C-alpha positions as a Python dict, from the first residue, in 0.01 Angstrom:
ca = {
    (1, 'A'): (0, 0, 0),
    (2, 'S'): (-163, -344, 45),
    (3, 'E'): (142, -533, -102),
    (4, 'E'): (360, -321, 132),
    (5, 'L'): (157, -413, 431),
    (6, 'E'): (138, -776, 338),
    (7, 'K'): (525, -779, 293),
    (8, 'E'): (563, -615, 638),
    (9, 'E'): (332, -868, 804),
    (10, 'Q'): (543, -1162, 638),
    (11, 'D'): (863, -1001, 766),
    (12, 'D'): (716, -988, 1120),
    (13, 'D'): (609, -1356, 1093),
    (14, 'D'): (973, -1460, 1005),
    (15, 'D'): (1083, -1357, 1340),
    (16, 'I'): (839, -1536, 1554),
    (17, 'G'): (1038, -1840, 1617),
    (18, 'L'): (1348, -1640, 1714),
    (19, 'V'): (1184, -1495, 2031),
    (20, 'I'): (1155, -1644, 2383),
    (21, 'W'): (791, -1606, 2472),
    (22, 'P'): (650, -1577, 2806),
    (23, 'S'): (476, -1912, 2790),
    (24, 'A'): (779, -2097, 2717),
    (25, 'R'): (934, -1947, 3044),
    (26, 'T'): (609, -2046, 3220),
    (27, 'M'): (604, -2404, 3087),
    (28, 'L'): (955, -2464, 3205),
    (29, 'R'): (881, -2338, 3561),
    (30, 'W'): (574, -2564, 3558),
    (31, 'L'): (757, -2884, 3425),
    (32, 'T'): (1036, -2844, 3659),
    (33, 'G'): (840, -2781, 3980),
    (34, 'G'): (875, -2409, 4012),
    (35, 'A'): (511, -2314, 3954),
    (36, 'T'): (241, -2342, 4205),
    (37, 'V'): (-49, -2401, 3968),
    (38, 'G'): (-157, -2772, 3919),
    (39, 'S'): (75, -3072, 3927),
    (40, 'A'): (312, -3117, 3621),
    (41, 'P'): (379, -3464, 3473),
    (42, 'E'): (726, -3617, 3591),
    (43, 'V'): (989, -3526, 3312),
    (44, 'V'): (1312, -3638, 3462),
    (45, 'G'): (1475, -3906, 3231),
    (46, 'K'): (1200, -3887, 2987),
    (47, 'T'): (1174, -3843, 2606),
    (48, 'L'): (972, -3540, 2511),
    (49, 'L'): (851, -3412, 2171),
    (50, 'E'): (830, -3027, 2159),
    (51, 'L'): (623, -2852, 1887),
    (52, 'G'): (732, -2512, 1782),
    (53, 'A'): (1062, -2511, 1964),
    (54, 'G'): (1178, -2175, 1833),
    (55, 'T'): (1501, -2071, 1996),
    (56, 'G'): (1533, -2408, 2204),
    (57, 'F'): (1501, -2219, 2511),
    (58, 'L'): (1231, -2459, 2659),
    (59, 'A'): (1423, -2759, 2546),
    (60, 'K'): (1752, -2655, 2690),
    (61, 'G'): (1606, -2570, 3021),
    (62, 'L'): (1440, -2915, 3027),
    (63, 'I'): (1755, -3102, 2950),
    (64, 'E'): (1938, -2900, 3232),
    (65, 'A'): (1650, -3012, 3471),
    (66, 'G'): (1720, -3373, 3385),
    (67, 'V'): (1496, -3466, 3083),
    (68, 'G'): (1662, -3740, 2899),
    (69, 'R'): (1598, -3638, 2525),
    (70, 'I'): (1387, -3389, 2323),
    (71, 'F'): (1273, -3395, 1976),
    (72, 'A'): (1260, -3025, 1917),
    (73, 'F'): (1053, -2951, 1606),
    (74, 'E'): (1039, -2607, 1428),
    (75, 'G'): (856, -2497, 1105),
    (76, 'S'): (1060, -2188, 1036),
    (77, 'A'): (1397, -2274, 854),
    (78, 'A'): (1554, -1948, 1022),
    (79, 'A'): (1441, -2054, 1367),
    (80, 'L'): (1559, -2417, 1313),
    (81, 'E'): (1913, -2311, 1182),
    (82, 'N'): (1939, -2084, 1489),
    (83, 'M'): (1835, -2358, 1727),
    (84, 'R'): (2081, -2603, 1569),
    (85, 'K'): (2377, -2344, 1620),
    (86, 'E'): (2267, -2269, 1993),
    (87, 'M'): (2221, -2630, 2084),
    (88, 'Q'): (2519, -2787, 1940),
    (89, 'A'): (2674, -2856, 2288),
    (90, 'L'): (2356, -3052, 2374),
    (91, 'E'): (2370, -3281, 2060),
    (92, 'G'): (2229, -3623, 2149),
    (93, 'H'): (1997, -3468, 2405),
    (94, 'I'): (1825, -3208, 2184),
    (95, 'C'): (1740, -3315, 1837),
    (96, 'P'): (1635, -3001, 1645),
    (97, 'M'): (1415, -3105, 1355),
    (98, 'Y'): (1203, -2960, 1087),
    (99, 'W'): (833, -3005, 1062),
    (100, 'N'): (591, -2779, 937),
    (101, 'W'): (247, -2936, 1007),
    (102, 'E'): (69, -2688, 792),
    (103, 'E'): (238, -2862, 487),
    (104, 'S'): (214, -3212, 625),
    (105, 'S'): (26, -3366, 900),
    (106, 'E'): (254, -3663, 898),
    (107, 'L'): (523, -3683, 1172),
    (108, 'P'): (859, -3716, 1000),
    (109, 'A'): (964, -4089, 977),
    (110, 'D'): (1279, -4068, 1172),
    (111, 'V'): (1106, -4007, 1496),
    (112, 'P'): (1063, -4311, 1717),
    (113, 'L'): (724, -4200, 1845),
    (114, 'E'): (706, -4518, 2052),
    (115, 'E'): (982, -4385, 2278),
    (116, 'V'): (821, -4039, 2305),
    (117, 'D'): (669, -3997, 2672),
    (118, 'L'): (517, -3650, 2639),
    (119, 'V'): (432, -3405, 2373),
    (120, 'I'): (458, -3020, 2453),
    (121, 'G'): (406, -2706, 2280),
    (122, 'T'): (386, -2334, 2378),
    (123, 'D'): (295, -2044, 2165),
    (124, 'L'): (218, -2239, 1873),
    (125, 'V'): (150, -2001, 1575),
    (126, 'Y'): (-12, -2092, 1250),
    (127, 'L'): (83, -1866, 942),
    (128, 'G'): (-47, -1874, 601),
    (129, 'T'): (-319, -2129, 606),
    (130, 'A'): (-472, -2049, 936),
}
């Protein structure tokens, strides 16, 4: 029974990056001026790095709002594959990339960190080693 429960929990974890979570919608509203709480940083024309990009919902919304480019990192292979398919039309603006920071704390070398203006993340979930 314990092994079955563990397998079921793992299956649930596999779907985490394939869901649009409420905090992604809230972050999009806040960064694009639609929220009334606090003042958001200016993002139009900026380069962002998004941790835990999942479906790419937030990245897509931000590009549509005028963000210049987003490095959209995801640690789930299934979610990354899905995001790449969904974001093909925005290639060059959204750069879907794999980075599982539980496996390595080193940012992938092909990211020009000096060009990144802001790092964002919503609903960051740690599986396995947490």
